[in-house]
MARRO-343626 format. One record per residue: residue in three letters; chain; residue number from 1; y, x, z of N, C-alpha, C in turn. Coordinates in steps of 0.2 Angstrom, whole numbers, plus 5000, padded with zeros to 4 digits. Each point is the difference from the previous one (the first is absolute). Layout:
<recs>
- ala | A | NUM | Y | X | Z | Y | X | Z | Y | X | Z .
...
</recs>
This chain:
<recs>
- met | A | 1 | 5127 | 4727 | 5703 | 4997 | 4992 | 4998 | 4992 | 5001 | 5002 .
- ala | A | 2 | 4998 | 4995 | 5003 | 4992 | 4999 | 5001 | 4997 | 4998 | 4994 .
- phe | A | 3 | 4995 | 5001 | 4998 | 4995 | 4999 | 4995 | 4997 | 4991 | 5002 .
- lys | A | 4 | 5001 | 4997 | 4996 | 4998 | 4992 | 5002 | 4995 | 4998 | 4993 .
- gly | A | 5 | 4994 | 5002 | 5002 | 4995 | 4999 | 4996 | 4997 | 4992 | 4999 .
- glu | A | 6 | 4996 | 4999 | 4996 | 4996 | 4994 | 5000 | 4993 | 5000 | 5002 .
- pro | A | 7 | 4997 | 4994 | 5004 | 4995 | 5000 | 5001 | 4994 | 5000 | 4995 .
- val | A | 8 | 4994 | 5003 | 5000 | 4994 | 5000 | 4996 | 4995 | 4998 | 5002 .
- thr | A | 9 | 4996 | 4996 | 4997 | 4993 | 4998 | 5002 | 4994 | 5003 | 4996 .
- arg | A | 10 | 4996 | 5003 | 5002 | 4994 | 5004 | 4997 | 4995 | 4994 | 4998 .
- arg | A | 11 | 4997 | 5000 | 4995 | 4996 | 4995 | 4998 | 4992 | 5004 | 5000 .
- arg | A | 12 | 4995 | 5001 | 5003 | 4995 | 5003 | 4998 | 4993 | 4997 | 5001 .
- gln | A | 13 | 4996 | 5001 | 4995 | 4993 | 4997 | 5001 | 4996 | 5004 | 5004 .
- arg | A | 14 | 4996 | 4998 | 5004 | 4996 | 5002 | 5005 | 4992 | 4997 | 4999 .
- gln | A | 15 | 4996 | 5005 | 5000 | 4992 | 4996 | 5000 | 4999 | 4999 | 5006 .
- thr | A | 16 | 4998 | 4993 | 5000 | 4998 | 4996 | 5006 | 4993 | 4999 | 5002 .
- gly | A | 17 | 4996 | 5001 | 4993 | 4993 | 5000 | 5002 | 4996 | 5000 | 4993 .
- thr | A | 18 | 4994 | 4997 | 4999 | 4996 | 5000 | 4995 | 4997 | 4994 | 4999 .
- asp | A | 19 | 5001 | 4996 | 4993 | 4997 | 4994 | 5000 | 4992 | 5001 | 5000 .
- arg | A | 20 | 4996 | 4994 | 4998 | 4993 | 5000 | 5001 | 4996 | 5005 | 4995 .
- tyr | A | 21 | 5005 | 5002 | 4994 | 4996 | 5004 | 4995 | 5002 | 5008 | 5002 .
- gly | A | 22 | 5003 | 5001 | 5004 | 5002 | 5007 | 5002 | 5007 | 5001 | 4997 .
- asn | A | 23 | 5004 | 4996 | 4997 | 5007 | 5002 | 4997 | 5005 | 5001 | 5006 .
- pro | A | 24 | 5005 | 5002 | 4998 | 5004 | 5001 | 5005 | 5005 | 4994 | 5002 .
- glu | A | 25 | 5002 | 4997 | 5004 | 5005 | 4995 | 5001 | 5006 | 5003 | 5003 .
- tyr | A | 26 | 5007 | 4997 | 4997 | 5005 | 5004 | 5003 | 5006 | 4993 | 5001 .
- ser | A | 27 | 5004 | 5002 | 5005 | 5005 | 4996 | 5002 | 5007 | 5003 | 4999 .
- thr | A | 28 | 5005 | 4996 | 5000 | 5007 | 5003 | 5000 | 5003 | 5001 | 5007 .
- val | A | 29 | 5003 | 5007 | 5000 | 5004 | 5000 | 5007 | 5007 | 5001 | 4999 .
- asp | A | 30 | 5004 | 4997 | 5003 | 5008 | 5000 | 4998 | 5002 | 5005 | 5008 .
- thr | A | 31 | 5004 | 5005 | 4998 | 5002 | 5003 | 5006 | 5007 | 5003 | 4998 .
- val | A | 32 | 5005 | 4997 | 5005 | 5007 | 5002 | 5000 | 5001 | 5007 | 5002 .
- leu | A | 33 | 5002 | 5005 | 4996 | 5001 | 5007 | 5001 | 5005 | 5001 | 5006 .
- pro | A | 34 | 4999 | 5004 | 5003 | 5006 | 5002 | 5005 | 5006 | 5004 | 4998 .
- glu | A | 35 | 4998 | 5003 | 4993 | 5006 | 5002 | 4997 | 5005 | 4996 | 4996 .
- leu | A | 36 | 5005 | 5002 | 4999 | 5004 | 4994 | 4995 | 5001 | 5005 | 4995 .
- ala | A | 37 | 5002 | 4996 | 4994 | 5000 | 5004 | 4993 | 5007 | 4998 | 4996 .
- gly | A | 38 | 5002 | 5004 | 4997 | 5007 | 5000 | 4996 | 4995 | 4997 | 4992 .
- phe | A | 39 | 5004 | 4995 | 4997 | 4995 | 4996 | 4996 | 5006 | 5000 | 4993 .
- asp | A | 40 | 4997 | 5003 | 4996 | 5003 | 5000 | 4993 | 4996 | 4995 | 4995 .
- pro | A | 41 | 5003 | 4995 | 4998 | 4997 | 4995 | 4997 | 4998 | 5001 | 4992 .
- gly | A | 42 | 5004 | 5006 | 4998 | 4997 | 5002 | 4994 | 5002 | 4995 | 4995 .
- gly | A | 43 | 4998 | 5000 | 4993 | 5001 | 4996 | 4996 | 4993 | 4997 | 4997 .
- ser | A | 44 | 5001 | 4995 | 4995 | 4994 | 4998 | 4996 | 5001 | 5000 | 4993 .
- arg | A | 45 | 4994 | 5000 | 4997 | 4999 | 5001 | 4994 | 4994 | 4995 | 4997 .
- glu | A | 46 | 5002 | 4998 | 4994 | 4995 | 4995 | 4997 | 4996 | 5004 | 4994 .
- pro | A | 47 | 4993 | 5002 | 5002 | 4996 | 5004 | 4996 | 5001 | 4995 | 4992 .
- val | A | 48 | 4998 | 5003 | 4995 | 4999 | 4997 | 4993 | 4992 | 4999 | 5000 .
- glu | A | 49 | 4998 | 4993 | 5001 | 4993 | 5000 | 4999 | 4999 | 4992 | 4997 .
- val | A | 50 | 4996 | 5001 | 4995 | 4998 | 4993 | 4997 | 4997 | 4995 | 5002 .
- gly | A | 51 | 5004 | 4994 | 5002 | 4998 | 4994 | 5004 | 5001 | 5001 | 5006 .
- arg | A | 52 | 5004 | 5004 | 5003 | 5000 | 5001 | 5007 | 5007 | 5001 | 5001 .
- glu | A | 53 | 5003 | 4999 | 5005 | 5007 | 5001 | 5002 | 5001 | 5002 | 5007 .
- pro | A | 54 | 4997 | 5005 | 5003 | 5001 | 5002 | 5007 | 5006 | 5005 | 5001 .
- thr | A | 55 | 5003 | 4999 | 5007 | 5004 | 5004 | 5002 | 4998 | 5005 | 5005 .
- val | A | 56 | 5001 | 5006 | 4999 | 4998 | 5005 | 5005 | 5006 | 5003 | 5003 .
- thr | A | 57 | 5000 | 5000 | 5007 | 5004 | 5002 | 5005 | 4998 | 5007 | 5004 .
- thr | A | 58 | 5005 | 5004 | 4999 | 4997 | 5007 | 5004 | 5006 | 5001 | 5004 .
- pro | A | 59 | 4998 | 4998 | 5006 | 5007 | 5002 | 5006 | 4996 | 5007 | 5003 .
- lys | A | 60 | 5003 | 5003 | 5004 | 4998 | 5005 | 5006 | 5002 | 4999 | 5006 .
- leu | A | 61 | 4996 | 5003 | 5005 | 5002 | 4999 | 5006 | 5001 | 5008 | 5002 .
- tyr | A | 62 | 5006 | 5001 | 5006 | 5000 | 5007 | 5003 | 5000 | 5000 | 5006 .
- phe | A | 63 | 4996 | 5003 | 5004 | 4999 | 5001 | 5007 | 5003 | 5006 | 5003 .
- leu | A | 64 | 5006 | 5000 | 5002 | 5003 | 5007 | 5003 | 4998 | 5002 | 5007 .
- arg | A | 65 | 4997 | 5008 | 4999 | 4997 | 5001 | 5006 | 4994 | 4996 | 5003 .
- ala | A | 66 | 4997 | 4997 | 4996 | 4994 | 4995 | 5002 | 4994 | 5001 | 4995 .
- tyr | A | 67 | 4995 | 5000 | 5003 | 4993 | 5001 | 4996 | 4995 | 4996 | 5001 .
- pro | A | 68 | 5002 | 4993 | 4996 | 4995 | 4994 | 5003 | 4993 | 5002 | 4996 .
- asp | A | 69 | 4995 | 4994 | 5003 | 4994 | 5002 | 4998 | 4999 | 4995 | 4993 .
- leu | A | 70 | 5002 | 5003 | 4994 | 4999 | 4996 | 4995 | 4996 | 5002 | 4994 .
- thr | A | 71 | 4996 | 4998 | 4996 | 4995 | 5003 | 4995 | 5002 | 4996 | 4993 .
- asp | A | 72 | 4997 | 5003 | 4995 | 5001 | 4997 | 4993 | 4995 | 4992 | 5000 .
- asp | A | 73 | 4996 | 5000 | 5006 | 4997 | 4993 | 5000 | 5002 | 4995 | 5003 .
- asp | A | 74 | 5006 | 5001 | 5003 | 5004 | 4996 | 5003 | 5005 | 4995 | 4997 .
- gln | A | 75 | 5002 | 4996 | 5003 | 5005 | 4995 | 4997 | 5006 | 4999 | 5006 .
- val | A | 76 | 5006 | 5000 | 4998 | 5006 | 5000 | 5005 | 5003 | 4993 | 4998 .
- ile | A | 77 | 5003 | 4997 | 5006 | 5004 | 4995 | 5000 | 5007 | 5000 | 5002 .
- ile | A | 78 | 5004 | 5000 | 4996 | 5007 | 5002 | 5001 | 5005 | 4993 | 4998 .
- arg | A | 79 | 5003 | 4998 | 5004 | 5006 | 4994 | 4998 | 4994 | 4994 | 4998 .
- gly | A | 80 | 4994 | 4999 | 5001 | 4995 | 4994 | 5001 | 4997 | 5001 | 4993 .
- val | A | 81 | 5001 | 5006 | 4996 | 4996 | 5002 | 4995 | 4995 | 5005 | 4999 .
- ala | A | 82 | 4994 | 4999 | 4998 | 4994 | 5004 | 5001 | 5001 | 5005 | 4993 .
- tyr | A | 83 | 5000 | 5007 | 5001 | 5000 | 5005 | 4995 | 4994 | 5004 | 5001 .
- asp | A | 84 | 4996 | 5002 | 4994 | 4994 | 5005 | 5000 | 5005 | 5007 | 5000 .
- ile | A | 85 | 4996 | 5005 | 5004 | 5002 | 5006 | 5000 | 4997 | 5004 | 4994 .
- glu | A | 86 | 5005 | 5003 | 4997 | 4998 | 5004 | 4994 | 4999 | 5008 | 5002 .
- gly | A | 87 | 4994 | 5002 | 4999 | 4999 | 5007 | 5002 | 5000 | 5001 | 5007 .
- ile | A | 88 | 5000 | 5006 | 5001 | 5000 | 5003 | 5007 | 5007 | 5001 | 5002 .
- pro | A | 89 | 5002 | 4996 | 5007 | 5007 | 5002 | 5002 | 5001 | 5008 | 5001 .
- ala | A | 90 | 5006 | 5000 | 4999 | 5002 | 5008 | 4998 | 5003 | 5002 | 5008 .
- asp | A | 91 | 4996 | 5004 | 5003 | 5002 | 5003 | 5007 | 5004 | 5006 | 5000 .
- trp | A | 92 | 5006 | 4999 | 5000 | 5005 | 5006 | 5000 | 5002 | 5004 | 5006 .
- arg | A | 93 | 5000 | 5006 | 5002 | 5001 | 5002 | 5005 | 5005 | 5006 | 4999 .
- ser | A | 94 | 5004 | 5002 | 5005 | 5004 | 5006 | 5000 | 4995 | 5006 | 5001 .
- pro | A | 95 | 5001 | 5006 | 4995 | 4997 | 5006 | 5003 | 5002 | 5003 | 5006 .
- phe | A | 96 | 5005 | 4999 | 5002 | 5004 | 5003 | 5005 | 4999 | 4996 | 5008 .
- glu | A | 97 | 4996 | 5005 | 5004 | 4998 | 4998 | 5006 | 5005 | 4996 | 5004 .
- gly | A | 98 | 5000 | 4995 | 5003 | 5005 | 4997 | 5005 | 5004 | 4995 | 4994 .
- ser | A | 99 | 5001 | 5000 | 4995 | 5003 | 4997 | 4996 | 4998 | 4993 | 5000 .
- asp | A | 100 | 5005 | 4994 | 5000 | 4999 | 4993 | 5001 | 5001 | 4998 | 4994 .
- ile | A | 101 | 4998 | 5003 | 4993 | 5000 | 4997 | 4993 | 4994 | 4999 | 4999 .
- gly | A | 102 | 4999 | 4994 | 4996 | 4993 | 4998 | 4998 | 4998 | 4993 | 5000 .
- gly | A | 103 | 4994 | 4998 | 4997 | 5000 | 4992 | 5001 | 4994 | 4999 | 4995 .
- val | A | 104 | 5000 | 4994 | 4998 | 4995 | 4998 | 4995 | 5003 | 4996 | 4995 .
- val | A | 105 | 4999 | 5001 | 4994 | 5002 | 4995 | 4994 | 4994 | 4997 | 4997 .
- val | A | 106 | 5001 | 4993 | 5000 | 4994 | 4995 | 4997 | 5003 | 4997 | 4993 .
- glu | A | 107 | 4996 | 5001 | 4996 | 5002 | 4996 | 4993 | 4995 | 4994 | 4999 .
- leu | A | 108 | 5004 | 4995 | 4999 | 4996 | 4994 | 5001 | 5000 | 4997 | 4993 .
- lys | A | 109 | 4996 | 4994 | 4999 | 5000 | 4996 | 4994 | 4998 | 4993 | 5001 .
- lys | A | 110 | 5003 | 4995 | 4995 | 4999 | 4994 | 5001 | 5000 | 4996 | 4993 .
- val | A | 111 | 4994 | 4998 | 4998 | 5000 | 4997 | 4993 | 4999 | 4992 | 5001 .
- asp | A | 112 | 5006 | 4996 | 4997 | 4999 | 4992 | 4999 | 5000 | 4999 | 4992 .
- gly | A | 113 | 4995 | 4995 | 5001 | 4999 | 4998 | 4992 | 4994 | 5001 | 4997 .
</recs>
């Protein structure tokens, strides 16, 4: 059975110049990644905080035999929803030469409310 992954868009801030005071100016660049990912929508939880009712969702992306250019400063858009990347994506590779086992696991987070 062939792997049918989902398309992922990387959202990255790039410095485009400086303002008249020498402060950096940024723009957002969206790039559709050539790699497809398995998407685990994860669960959600509602932290207890007085006066606030946020919902925290923590899905994961699994890239099988693919190593996309993602950092913990990026966001990803999957199924039309933007998520922050939590921590450094986990790059796992087989220690055996010639093995096709490996990929990248990306932990995501979205806070609503």
